[in-house]
C-alpha positions in Angstrom: 0.0 0.0 0.0 1.7 3.2 -1.1 2.1 6.3 1.1 -0.4 8.9 0.0 0.5 12.3 1.2 -2.2 14.9 1.6 -1.6 17.7 -0.9 -2.2 21.4 -0.3 -1.4 21.1 3.4 -0.2 24.1 5.4 2.2 21.9 7.5 4.5 19.2 6.4 4.9 17.8 9.9 3.1 18.3 13.2 4.4 16.9 16.6 2.7 16.8 19.9 5.2 17.1 22.7 6.2 18.1 26.2 9.3 20.3 26.1 11.8 20.9 28.8 15.5 21.6 29.2 18.6 19.6 29.5 21.5 20.5 31.8 24.9 19.1 30.7 28.4 19.5 32.2 30.9 21.0 29.9 34.0 19.2 28.5 32.4 15.7 28.8 32.6 15.6 32.5 30.2 13.7 34.8 27.4 15.5 36.7 28.6 14.8 40.2 32.1 16.3 39.7 31.1 19.4 37.7 30.3 23.0 38.6 29.8 24.4 35.1 26.8 23.4 33.0 25.2 24.2 29.7 21.4 24.3 29.3 19.5 23.8 26.1 15.9 23.0 25.1 15.0 19.4 24.4 12.2 16.9 23.6 12.3 13.7 21.6 9.6 14.9 19.2 11.1 18.3 18.4 14.4 16.5 17.9 12.6 14.6 15.1 11.0 17.6 13.7 14.3 19.6 13.5 15.4 17.8 10.4 12.4 19.1 8.5 12.4 22.5 10.0 16.1 23.2 9.4 15.7 22.0 5.8 12.9 24.4 5.1 9.7 22.4 5.6 6.8 24.0 7.6 6.6 22.4 11.1 4.2 22.9 13.9 4.6 21.9 17.6 1.6 21.3 19.9 2.6 21.6 23.5 1.8 23.4 26.9 3.7 26.2 28.5 4.0 27.5 32.1 2.6 31.0 32.1 5.2 33.6 33.0 8.1 31.1 33.2 11.5 32.2 32.0 12.0 28.5 30.9 8.9 28.8 28.8 10.3 31.9 27.2 13.6 30.1 26.5 11.7 27.3 24.9 9.6 29.6 22.7 12.7 31.5 21.6 14.5 28.2 20.8 11.5 26.9 18.7 11.5 30.1 16.7 15.2 29.7 16.0 14.5 26.3 14.7 11.9 27.6 12.3 9.1 25.9 14.1 5.6 27.3 14.8 4.1 26.4 18.1 0.6 26.4 19.6 -0.6 25.6 23.1 -2.1 27.0 26.3 -0.4 29.0 29.0 -0.9 27.1 32.3 -0.7 28.9 35.6 2.2 27.6 37.7 -0.1 27.7 40.7 2.5 27.9 43.5 6.2 27.1 43.9 5.2 23.4 44.0 3.0 23.7 40.9 3.6 23.1 37.2 7.0 23.5 35.5 8.9 22.3 32.5 10.9 19.2 33.2 14.6 19.0 33.6 16.9 16.4 32.0 20.2 16.1 33.8 22.7 14.3 31.7 26.4 14.0 30.9 27.7 13.0 27.5 30.2 10.4 28.7 33.7 10.1 27.4 35.8 7.2 26.1 35.2 4.2 28.4 32.9 6.1 30.7 29.3 5.9 29.4 26.7 8.7 29.6 24.3 8.9 32.6 20.9 10.5 32.4 18.5 11.5 35.1 15.0 12.8 34.3 13.4 15.2 36.8 9.8 15.4 35.6 7.9 16.2 38.8 5.1 18.8 38.1 5.6 18.5 34.4 3.2 20.8 32.6 3.2 18.6 29.5 1.3 15.9 31.4 -1.8 18.2 31.2 -2.0 18.1 27.4 -5.7 18.0 26.5 -7.7 18.1 23.3 -9.9 20.8 24.7 -7.0 23.2 24.4 -6.5 22.6 20.7 -8.7 23.0 17.7 -7.8 19.7 16.0 -10.5 20.1 13.4 -8.9 23.3 12.3 -5.3 22.0 12.3 -6.0 18.7 10.5 -9.1 19.6 8.6 -8.8 23.2 7.5 -5.1 23.9 7.6 -3.9 20.4 6.7 -1.0 18.2 7.8 1.0 15.8 5.6 2.5 13.8 8.5 1.9 13.8 12.3 4.6 12.2 14.4 3.5 10.7 17.7 5.9 9.3 20.3 5.2 6.7 22.9 6.9 9.0 25.4 3.9 11.4 25.1 1.3 8.7 24.7 2.4 7.2 28.0 3.1 10.4 30.0 -0.3 10.6 31.7 -3.9 9.6 31.2 -4.5 13.0 29.7 -1.7 12.7 27.1 -2.7 9.2 26.3 -6.2 10.4 25.3 -4.7 13.4 23.6 -2.5 11.2 21.3 -5.4 8.9 20.5 -7.6 11.8 19.5 -4.8 13.2 17.3 -4.4 9.9 15.6 -8.2 9.7 15.0 -8.3 13.3 13.6 -5.2 12.6 11.4 -6.7 9.4 9.9 -10.1 11.2 9.3 -8.4 14.0 7.3 -5.9 11.9 5.3 -2.8 12.8 7.3 -0.1 10.1 7.5 0.6 8.9 11.1 4.1 8.1 12.3 4.4 6.3 15.7 7.7 5.8 17.5 6.8 3.3 20.3 9.5 4.5 22.7 8.7 2.2 25.6 9.7 3.5 29.1 9.1 1.1 32.0 8.7 3.9 34.5 5.9 5.5 32.5 4.1 2.1 32.1 4.2 1.1 35.8 0.7 0.2 37.1 -0.8 1.3 33.7 0.1 -1.7 31.6 -3.4 -2.8 30.6 -4.6 0.8 29.9 -1.6 1.7 27.8 -1.6 -1.5 25.8 -5.1 -0.5 24.6 -3.9 3.1 23.8 -0.8 1.9 21.9 -2.8 -0.7 20.1 -5.2 1.8 18.7 -2.6 4.3 17.7 -0.5 1.6 16.0 -3.6 0.3 14.2 -4.1 3.7 12.7 -0.4 4.4 11.9 1.2 4.3 8.5 4.8 4.3 9.9 5.8 2.3 12.9 9.2 2.6 14.6 10.6 0.6 17.4 13.1 -2.0 18.6 12.4 -5.6 19.6 11.7 -4.6 23.2 9.3 -1.8 22.1 7.2 -4.2 20.0 7.0 -6.8 22.7 6.3 -4.5 25.7 4.1 -2.0 23.9 2.2 -4.2 21.5 2.7 -7.7 22.6 4.3 -8.7 19.3 6.1 -12.0 19.6 9.3 -12.6 17.8 12.9 -13.7 18.1 15.3 -11.8 20.4 17.8 -9.6 18.7 21.5 -9.5 19.6 22.9 -12.6 17.9 26.5 -13.3 17.6 26.8 -11.6 14.2 25.0 -9.0 12.2 23.2 -11.5 10.1 21.6 -13.0 13.2 20.7 -9.5 14.5 19.1 -8.5 11.2 17.2 -11.8 10.9 15.8 -11.2 14.5 14.6 -7.7 13.6 13.1 -8.8 10.3 11.2 -11.6 12.1 9.8 -9.1 14.6 8.8 -6.6 11.9 7.0 -9.3 9.8 5.0 -10.3 12.9 4.1 -6.7 13.5 3.0 -6.3 9.9 0.6 -9.2 10.3 -1.0 -7.5 13.4 -1.0 -4.0 11.9 -1.6 -4.3 8.2 -2.4 -0.6 7.8 1.2 0.3 8.4 3.3 0.2 5.2 6.7 1.4 6.7 8.5 -0.1 9.7 11.9 1.1 10.8 14.5 1.0 13.5 18.2 1.7 14.1 21.0 -0.8 15.0 23.7 0.4 17.4 26.7 -1.2 18.9 28.7 0.9 21.4 32.5 0.7 21.1 33.0 3.6 23.5 31.1 6.8 24.4 32.7 8.4 21.4 32.7 5.6 18.9 29.6 3.6 17.8 28.7 1.2 15.1 25.6 2.7 13.6 23.1 0.9 11.2 19.5 0.8 10.3 16.7 -1.3 8.8 13.6 -0.1 6.9 10.8 -2.3 5.6 8.4 -0.7 3.2 5.8 -2.3 0.9 7.5 -5.7 1.2 10.9 -4.3 0.4 13.8 -4.5 2.8 16.4 -1.7 3.1 19.4 -2.3 5.3 22.5 -0.3 6.3 24.9 -2.6 8.1 26.5 -0.9 11.1 29.2 1.5 10.2 31.7 3.3 12.5 30.8 6.8 13.5 32.3 9.4 15.8 30.1 10.6 18.6 30.2 13.8 20.7 26.9 13.1 22.4 24.7 10.1 21.6 21.4 11.5 22.9 19.1 12.3 20.0 20.7 10.0 17.4 17.6 7.8 17.1 15.4 10.9 16.8 17.6 12.2 14.1 17.1 9.0 12.2 13.4 9.3 12.4 13.5 12.9 11.4 15.5 12.0 8.3 13.1 9.2 7.4 10.1 11.4 7.7 11.8 14.2 5.7 12.5 11.7 2.9 8.9 10.4 2.9 7.5 13.9 2.9 9.6 14.8 -0.1 8.4 11.7 -1.9 11.9 10.4 -2.7 12.6 7.0 -4.0 12.3 4.6 -1.1 15.9 3.4 -1.5 17.1 6.8 -0.4 15.0 7.0 2.8 17.3 4.8 4.9 20.5 6.5 3.5 19.3 10.0 4.5 17.8 8.8 7.8 21.0 6.9 8.7 23.0 10.1 8.0 20.8 12.5 9.9 21.0 10.1 12.9 24.8 10.1 12.7 24.8 13.8 12.2 22.8 14.4 15.4 25.5 12.7 17.4 28.0 15.3 16.3 26.0 18.1 18.0 25.9 19.1 21.7 22.2 19.8 21.3 20.0 16.8 21.3 18.9 17.6 17.7 20.7 17.8 14.5 21.0 21.1 12.7 21.7 20.4 9.1 22.8 23.4 7.1 21.5 21.8 3.9 20.8 18.4 2.3 24.4 18.2 1.0 25.8 18.2 4.6 23.6 15.1 5.2 24.6 13.4 2.0 28.3 14.0 2.8 27.8 12.1 6.0 26.3 9.2 4.2 29.1 9.2 1.6 31.8 9.3 4.4 33.0 12.6 3.0 34.4 14.6 5.9 36.7 16.7 3.8 36.6 20.5 4.2 34.0 22.3 2.1 35.2 25.7 0.8 
């Protein structure tokens, strides 16, 4: 079943998200021994959308903001700098123990010392995302959207965001918008909500055109049985992923594209990076290649962003995985969690292994 993009849409890509900030020690140091930190805006979904927005496609972000918060002001400024429109209510903080934008405290790791991440999400304003605060009929019906990207992180964040994502998927399907769903299982989000969230994820997946996840995501989010990945060689690993994807395809026949990355960590600064895409009964594989890494966080989001950019531009499907692999690799060369491609040529140079100076 071919991907049929809605024409005459105002937005190429729309993402619902909860946005916060990441605090990172400088010079690759661990958090506990640092006194100097950098802070930047982050969310998995805007990481994905950055590929399209930096390369000139119209992108819209649906989120909540804390009214009067300097962090909210920082987030809005950052989204504008990334060429992203945003829409969402201003939520009163309430009191010093009320709502806020979450903090992600993480170091990048260095050499043989791996990264460590701590999420501080108490009082997170994004947990209040609600359909009553957005005119989804206007966004998807009147204005038009080619692709909406939904993450399992948002779908599992709270009962309100679960319902919000289900409604977005329903509106998107009703109006001919393609639905991309990255399963992104997080055990802490699913605790004591397993039955409820299985139903939520099943409905979103059943409506989706593009499904993204690893073997754990498919099993824990959707109950898809399949062989375990991680064999002794790349052929065993690829066969494991292919078996899982074929089982997912049987359960969710509406989806025509399945994708995931393959990663082996040599050190914090050197990874083997690969990918697999299944579309319309065709397999596309990039066996893991060596890449240099400044910061690994956001590499998977960069891959998804490149995949969606390729699909939106209606390229030949053989190029999707190449561009997506390269945007994922590119993201790991930035200190921000999102890649900032200057142009398509920068991405293709990464794919071609061309790191020579451009004059």
